[in-house]
C-alpha positions as CSV (number, residue, x, y, z in Angstrom):
1,M,40.1,-134.3,-98.7
2,K,39.8,-131.2,-96.5
3,K,38.7,-133.6,-93.6
4,K,41.9,-135.5,-93.9
5,I,44.0,-132.3,-94.0
6,Y,42.3,-131.1,-90.8
7,I,42.7,-134.3,-89.1
8,A,46.5,-134.5,-89.9
9,L,46.9,-130.9,-89.0
10,T,45.1,-131.5,-85.6
11,L,47.3,-134.7,-84.8
12,L,50.4,-132.7,-85.8
13,L,49.5,-129.8,-83.4
14,V,48.5,-132.3,-80.5
15,S,51.6,-134.4,-81.0
16,G,53.8,-131.1,-80.9
17,G,52.1,-130.1,-77.8
18,F,52.9,-133.3,-76.2
19,F,56.5,-133.6,-77.3
20,S,57.5,-130.0,-76.6
21,C,56.8,-129.9,-73.0
22,R,58.7,-133.0,-71.8
23,K,61.1,-131.2,-69.8
24,S,59.5,-128.8,-67.3
25,D,62.9,-128.3,-65.5
26,E,64.8,-126.8,-68.3
27,L,66.1,-123.6,-66.3
28,P,67.9,-123.6,-63.2
29,P,66.4,-122.2,-59.9
30,L,66.7,-118.4,-59.6
31,D,68.5,-118.5,-56.3
32,R,71.7,-120.0,-57.7
33,G,74.3,-117.3,-57.5
34,Y,73.6,-114.5,-59.9
35,A,70.7,-112.8,-57.9
36,K,73.0,-112.8,-54.7
37,D,76.1,-111.6,-56.4
38,V,74.7,-108.3,-57.9
39,I,75.8,-105.1,-56.0
40,L,73.9,-102.0,-56.7
41,P,75.8,-98.8,-56.9
42,D,75.1,-96.2,-54.2
43,P,72.6,-93.5,-55.3
44,E,74.1,-90.1,-56.0
45,D,72.5,-86.9,-54.9
46,L,71.1,-84.5,-57.5
47,T,72.9,-81.2,-58.1
48,R,71.2,-77.9,-57.8
49,A,71.1,-77.7,-61.6
50,D,69.5,-81.2,-62.0
51,R,66.9,-80.3,-59.5
52,E,66.1,-77.1,-61.4
53,Y,66.1,-79.0,-64.7
54,L,63.6,-81.7,-63.3
55,E,61.3,-79.0,-61.9
56,E,61.3,-77.3,-65.3
57,L,60.2,-80.4,-66.9
58,E,57.5,-81.1,-64.2
59,E,56.1,-77.7,-64.6
60,E,56.1,-78.0,-68.5
61,Y,54.4,-81.3,-68.1
62,N,51.8,-80.1,-65.7
63,N,51.1,-76.9,-67.9
64,S,50.6,-79.2,-71.0
65,L,47.8,-81.1,-69.1
66,N,45.8,-78.0,-68.6
């Protein structure tokens, strides 16, 4: 009885594998439109306060490693 179940399960999985991969071209190529239309914003310079905050964080991180 178990042998029949294993055979049926194996056949089910194999047939599922064959039928699930019928279309290999389901997605459009990546070079159509959206990748060329994205415009990244210009980076903003950090203010003095931002730099000081980041330096404090870096110092705290480095001290925690020691």
